[in-house]
C-alpha positions, 0 to 999 in steps of 0.5 A: 512526447510531452506531458500536457496536463497532470490532474488529481481527483480527490474522492470519497467512496462510502462504505457499502450499507451495513458493512463494517466501518473502520475505527479511527484513533479518535474512536470515531468511525470513518464513513468513506474510503478516500483516495487521490487519483492522478491523471497524466495526459500527453500530446500523443493522446496517451493517458496514464493513471496513478494514485497518491496516498491516502487516508487522512493525507488525501487533501494534502496530497491532492493539493501537492499535485495541483500546486507543486507537482503539476507545474513542474511536470507539464511540458516534460518528457514522460518517457524517460522516467528515471531522469524526470523523477530524479529531477522532480525529487531534487527540485522538491528535496525540502518537502519530498523526503516524506509526506504529501509531496512525496505521495504526489510524486509517487502518484505521478511515477505510477502514471508514467509507468502506465504510459510506458506500458501503453507505449510498449504495448506491454503490461508494466510487470513485463517491463520490470521482469515478468516471472509468469505468475498465474495469480497473486495470493491476497491477505485480508487486511481487516479494518480496526474493529476494537471488540472480540465480537466484531473481530470474530464476525469479520474474520469469519466473513473473510474466511468465507470469501476464500482468504487464507491470510488475515491481518488485524489492526488491533491492540489487545490480546483479546481481539487477537485471541478471538481471531485465532479462535475463529479462523483456526490454526492453519490460517496465517494471522498477522497483527498491525498495531500502527505504532501504538506501544513503547519498547517495554510494552511491545516486549511484554506483548510479544510474550502475551501474543506468542500462543496465537502464532503470528506470522508477523508483528507489524509496526509495534513501536512508536515512533515508526523510524525507531529502528534501534528499538525494532531491532532490539525487539526482534532480537530479544523476543524472537518475533518476526517484525514487519514495518515500512509503510512509513519509510519516506525514501530509500535512505530510510530503508537502508538505515532499517536494513543496516540496523537489523530492524526488519524481517519484512519490509513493507514499502508503499508505492503510493508513498515512497516514490512509486514503482521506480523507488520500490523496485530499487528497494526490492533489490536492496532488501533482497541483498540484505536478506529482508523479505518484502510485503508491500503495503497497499491498503488501497482500492485504486491504481496504486493497488494495481501497480502493486500487483504488477510489481509483485508479478514481476519478482520471483519471490512469493509475495502476498498482496494486501487487500483492505477488507472493506466493502465499498458502494462502488469502485472506479476500477470495477472488479479488478480491484477485488480478489476472488476466492483469496487471489488477485488476477494479474493484469495483462493489458498494456500499462497498468491494464486498468480502465477508470470509470470517470463518471464515478470520479465525478460522482464521489469527488470532494472539492 
């Protein structure tokens, strides 16, 4: 079997009218949820779908698939995933240790696993090591809202939809207090600051946030790979520290583990090499005594791939759900949890069906 084409679809789906919009670091509002879908065709007529990260990197990931990944992948055997992906990462080592080329290769890897499952007639989670989970709990990963009033409103909406785990993307104590007051003491509350503080401020904030009983504090310091500061913060504050969406490769993860930087690792399938590399990381995290909670604030094939990985491990793991209402979704209802839980996809491969008419409708050229 040979790969005959690798195509990418750069799309921007508007948020549902009247729904909350994310606040960007520039204080502007994002008007669309952007994504890059990857479609891999083979000469056997089997098609695989993947997704490359994501958000502000979409345009570069899209170009990396077209200009770098597709020319190297076409004509290759898609059935030997480790050999093919190792070769492509080696060929692109000057630009794929992190960033858009790594994201593009991640999307390819996800599509190859989709193909592998379709060949075997099994869901991807069964290829990895199925643990027969019935469903996967999701946490509502709230967009950055900035004001206590907005946080109260959206937190209450998440609770009304059955979520029992809420994550904020805020930077002030007042907004965290508003969320805790709204959701009550029994709902898990997490906080992601997106690398906003230096160590000194992060240490101060740990004390100020203690009354709100955070399940974890995510990416509290800049730069994100300052593992020494994360380890010190974890040790000195007693706060559970989560990070990892900015890990570029397995060597970065090993450094973080060895430094003692993390209670919880958060690799992203669409960034760090797809299913192949994340599966390796989960094994190494387990050996290091580090929990894993994958980063997946997406609505496409990478989200579904994350569900497969979670379904295949024995540990109880939450799946991140980016809590924003879209006008439409090319994957339909399978990309949204119901009553706070995702169903486990059981069709061959990723088990998804892509509405390509929506890819055409929302395509950004």
